[in-house]
N, C-alpha and C positions, 0 to 999 in steps of 0.2 A: 589775424591768424586763421579765423574761421573760414574766410574766403579762400585762403591758400589751401587749407585742408580739403574743403569741399571741391575745389578745383582739382586737387590731386586725385581724389576719389572718382571724379567725373572723367578725367583723362584716362585713368586706369580702366574704367568701364568702357570708354570708347575704344581703347586699344584692344580690350577683350572682344568687342564687336568686330573690329577690323581683323582680328585673328580668326573669328568665325567665318568672315568673308574669305580669308585665306584658305580655310578648309574647303569651302565651296569651290574656289578657283582651282585648287589642286584636284578635287574630285572631277570637276568638269574637264580639266585638262587631260586627266587619265581617260575619261570617256571619249573625248574628241580624238585623242591620239590613237585609240583603238579603232574608232570609226574610219579615220583617214589614213591609217597604216603608218604612222610615224612614231618614233620612240620618245617617251617622256620619262626617263628613268628618275627614280627618287621621289616621285610625286606622293607616293603613299607615306614615305618617311616625313616629308614636309607637311603633309596633312596632319600627321600625328603630332609633329612639333607645334603646329598652329593650334591644334585642339588643346594641347597641354597649356600653351600660352593663354588661350582664352579662359580656361578653367582657373588658372592661378591669378591672372589679371582681374578677373571678375570678383574675386573674394571680397575685397574691401568695399567696393561699391554695393555689392549685394548685402553685406553686413550693415552698412550705413542706411540702406533703404529698408531694413528690417525684414529682409526676405530669407534669412537663414532659418532653418528649422529649429524651433525651440520646443522643448518638452515642458508644457505648462501645467502638468498634473499637480506637481508639488507647489508651484508658484500660485496656482489658483486657490490653494488652501491657506496661503499666507497673506497677511496684511500688515501695513505699517512698518515698524522697525524690523521685524523678522524678514519681510520681503526685501527691504533695502539691504540688510546684511547678506542675504542669499545672493542678490544681484551683485553686490560688491565682491563677494567671494568668487562667484562664477566669472566675473570680468577679470579679477586678479589672476585666476588660474588661466584664463584665456590669454592674457597678456604674456604670462610666462611661457605657455606652450607655443604661441605664435612667435614669440621671440626666439625660442629654440629652433622652430621651423625656419625662420628667416636666417638665423645664424648658420645653420647646417646647409641650407640651400646655397648661401653665398660661399660657404666652405667648399661645397661640391663644385661650384663654378671655378674657384681658385685651383682646386686639385685637377680639374680637367685641363686647365691651362698649363699647369706645371707638368703634367704627364703627357701632354699633347694627345689627349683622348679624342678619338674620332669614331663616328658611327660605323657599325659593321656592314651597313648596306652599301649599295652601289654609289650612293651619293657622297660617302666619306666626309660628312659634315663634321667640323670640329664641334664637339659636344658642348663646349662652353657657350656657343651661340644660342641654342634653344634653352639651355639651362639658365641663362641670364634672365630670360623672361619669367621663369619660375622664381628666381631669387628676387627679382623686382616685385613681382606680385605678392610674395610672402612678406616682404619688407613693408609694403604698403598696407597689407592686412594687419601686421603688427602695429603700425602707426594708428590704424583705425580702431584697434582694440584699446590702445592707450588712450586715444581720444574718447572712446566710450566710457572708460573707467574714470577719466577726469570729469567728464560731464556728469556721470552718476554721483561722484563725490560732491560736486558743486550743486547737485540737484537740478541740473539743466538738461538731463537726458530725456528726450521726448518719446523714445521708443519703449521705455520701460516705466511702469509695468505695461506689458503688452495689451493691446486692445482685446485680444481673444480671451484674456483672463476674466473679463467682465461680461462675457456672453454666456448665458446658461441655457 
């Protein structure tokens, strides 16, 4: 199971990286089209979709690598059982919030399909296409938080307490 989850987080991170390359390609295409006088309509919208995809798809891999911002002021004052209880509470809250985010992201995709929602720009993209990447990213983020909570409960979580708590 561990290999499967780590693979999921890695794939999500790679897809985020590919999305960033997509942003670069769209920006370069816009520049080249202006230089050589041809039309490349919708590139700004697609760059925006790719940027949003990159942000949401990177959430889980960033969390699992311990790169999310943590406020350690209170954590640094706690030790032992109090620290473990606070970590568990924070992770439980994060599971609930990320679950809501994943649910409502998926619901947004479903509603866009139902209402045949399209972008208002010249590209007229069906909105469920870029929204799907958001829903996938938030669902993997939810899985990552559940994973972190289970690891914390089992005492196998390596990223907590954070290394920065022990530096003075």
